[in-house]
C-alpha positions in Angstrom: 0.0 0.0 0.0 1.4 3.4 -1.0 1.9 5.9 1.7 1.5 9.7 1.3 4.8 11.5 1.6 5.2 14.2 4.3 5.7 16.9 1.7 2.6 16.0 -0.3 -0.1 18.8 -0.5 -3.2 18.4 1.6 -6.4 17.0 0.0 -9.6 19.1 -0.4 -11.1 17.4 2.6 -8.3 18.7 4.8 -8.3 22.2 3.4 -10.2 24.9 5.3 -10.9 28.6 4.7 -11.3 29.2 8.5 -8.1 30.7 9.9 -7.2 29.4 13.3 -5.5 32.7 14.1 -8.8 34.7 13.5 -10.9 32.0 15.3 -8.9 31.9 18.5 -8.1 35.6 18.5 -11.8 36.3 18.5 -12.3 33.7 21.2 -9.6 35.2 23.5 -11.0 38.7 22.8 -14.5 37.6 23.9 -13.2 35.5 26.8 -11.4 38.5 28.3 -14.6 40.6 28.2 -16.6 37.6 29.4 -14.5 37.6 32.6 -14.9 41.3 32.9 -18.7 41.0 32.7 -18.6 38.4 35.5 -16.6 40.8 37.6 -19.1 43.6 37.0 -22.0 41.3 37.9 -20.4 40.2 41.1 -19.5 43.8 42.0 -23.1 44.9 41.3 -24.6 42.0 43.4 -22.2 42.8 46.3 -23.1 46.5 46.1 -26.8 45.7 46.2 -26.4 43.4 49.2 -24.3 45.8 51.4 -26.5 48.8 50.7 -29.5 49.6 52.9 -32.8 48.4 51.4 -34.6 51.7 51.8 -31.8 53.7 50.1 -31.6 51.2 47.2 -35.3 51.4 46.6 -35.4 55.1 46.8 -33.1 55.6 43.8 -33.5 52.2 42.1 -33.6 53.7 38.6 -30.2 55.5 39.0 -28.6 53.0 41.4 -25.0 52.4 40.2 -25.2 48.8 41.4 -28.2 48.2 39.2 -26.4 49.8 36.3 -23.4 47.5 36.9 -25.7 44.5 36.9 -27.4 45.5 33.7 -24.1 46.2 31.9 -22.6 43.0 33.3 -25.5 40.8 32.2 -25.6 42.3 28.7 -21.8 41.9 28.3 -22.1 38.3 29.6 -24.7 37.4 27.0 -23.0 39.1 24.1 -19.5 37.8 24.8 -21.0 34.3 25.5 -22.3 34.4 21.9 -18.9 35.5 20.7 -17.0 32.8 22.6 -19.2 29.9 21.6 -19.8 31.2 18.1 -16.1 31.4 17.4 -15.2 28.0 18.9 -18.1 26.2 17.3 -17.9 28.2 14.1 -21.7 29.0 14.5 -22.9 31.6 12.1 -26.1 32.3 14.1 -24.2 33.2 17.3 -21.5 35.1 15.4 -24.2 37.2 13.6 -25.9 37.9 16.9 -22.6 39.0 18.5 -21.8 41.2 15.5 -25.2 42.8 15.4 -25.2 43.5 19.1 -21.8 45.3 18.8 -23.1 47.4 15.9 -26.2 48.4 17.8 -24.3 49.3 21.0 -21.7 51.3 18.9 -24.5 53.2 17.2 -26.3 53.9 20.5 -23.0 55.1 22.1 -22.3 57.4 19.1 -25.9 58.7 19.2 -25.7 59.4 22.9 -22.4 61.2 22.5 -23.8 63.4 19.7 -27.0 64.2 21.6 -25.1 64.9 24.8 -22.8 67.3 22.9 -25.8 69.1 21.2 -27.9 69.4 24.3 -25.1 69.9 26.9 -26.2 73.5 27.5 -29.9 72.7 28.0 -29.8 71.6 31.6 -32.7 71.3 34.1 -32.5 72.3 37.7 -33.4 69.2 39.5 -33.8 70.8 43.0 -37.0 69.4 44.4 -38.8 68.7 47.6 -42.0 69.6 49.4 -42.3 73.4 49.6 -38.5 73.7 49.1 -38.8 75.9 46.1 -40.7 78.4 48.0 -37.7 79.1 50.3 -34.8 81.4 49.4 -31.6 80.0 48.1 -29.6 80.1 51.4 -32.4 78.5 53.5 -33.0 75.8 50.8 -29.3 75.1 50.8 -29.4 74.2 54.5 -32.0 71.4 53.7 -31.1 70.0 50.3 -28.4 70.3 47.6 -29.4 73.4 45.6 -27.2 72.5 42.7 -29.1 69.9 40.6 -27.6 66.5 39.7 -27.8 67.3 36.0 -26.0 70.6 36.6 -23.2 68.8 38.4 -22.9 66.2 35.7 -22.8 68.7 32.9 -20.1 70.7 34.7 -18.0 67.6 35.3 -18.4 66.6 31.7 -17.2 70.0 30.5 -14.2 69.9 32.7 -13.2 66.3 31.7 -13.9 66.2 28.0 -10.4 64.8 27.1 -10.8 62.0 29.7 -14.3 61.1 28.4 -13.0 61.2 24.9 -10.2 58.8 25.8 -12.7 56.5 27.5 -15.0 56.6 24.5 -12.1 55.8 22.2 -11.0 53.0 24.5 -14.5 51.5 24.3 -14.9 52.0 20.5 -11.6 50.3 19.6 -12.5 46.8 21.1 -16.0 47.0 19.6 -14.6 47.8 16.1 -12.0 45.0 16.5 -14.8 42.6 17.6 -17.0 43.5 14.6 -14.0 43.2 12.2 -12.9 39.8 13.5 -16.4 38.4 13.6 -17.1 39.6 10.1 -13.9 38.0 8.8 -14.6 34.7 10.6 -18.2 34.6 9.3 -17.0 35.2 5.7 -14.5 32.4 6.1 -17.1 30.0 7.5 -19.4 30.8 4.6 -16.6 30.0 2.1 -15.9 26.8 4.0 -19.6 25.7 3.8 -19.6 26.4 0.1 -16.5 24.3 -0.4 -18.0 21.4 1.6 -21.2 21.6 -0.4 -19.2 21.6 -3.6 -17.1 18.6 -2.5 -20.2 16.6 -1.5 -21.9 17.3 -4.8 -18.9 16.2 -6.9 -18.1 13.2 -4.7 -21.6 11.8 -5.1 -21.8 12.7 -8.8 -18.2 12.8 -10.2 -19.5 13.3 -13.8 -21.3 16.6 -12.9 
């Protein structure tokens, strides 16, 4: 029986369009952010447990612990799709991962543009029963007379370069994830076409 020499080229069955470098680079990329998402969820759960119940319920909508939990869970789901999709070469999971990144990137971009346009249109959020009927000094002894939105806008204006760096730092991994997932999906589609072609010609060699 003849043996195949070591230097012989690989057969069509052994050839693959899927690059291991792209596949495992995308997996490592998602795995790192998957771990980060778990850390965010754990921090959010811990923060919710240690906080007083009445304080947490009073500001549930803007509770940082809740925000951490929401961001962590979303990151966990998205990166899970990326991890499994890259390892299993699953087009459905990879498409879900890529679409989620595109939607998040568009939402971030839209929020940044709207925040820049309406940065000067702030609302005084000083509130309280009969507080607005008092003068400024007396009201300041009872509540914070500077609204939260005013404080946030002032902080944003004084830290534009920092926020720009953070936004750029968030955008680069998202763009890298979209690029890698798109490359891998195209390679998987080419591999599927090759397999279908080989199956067709192996069953009907005269076609």
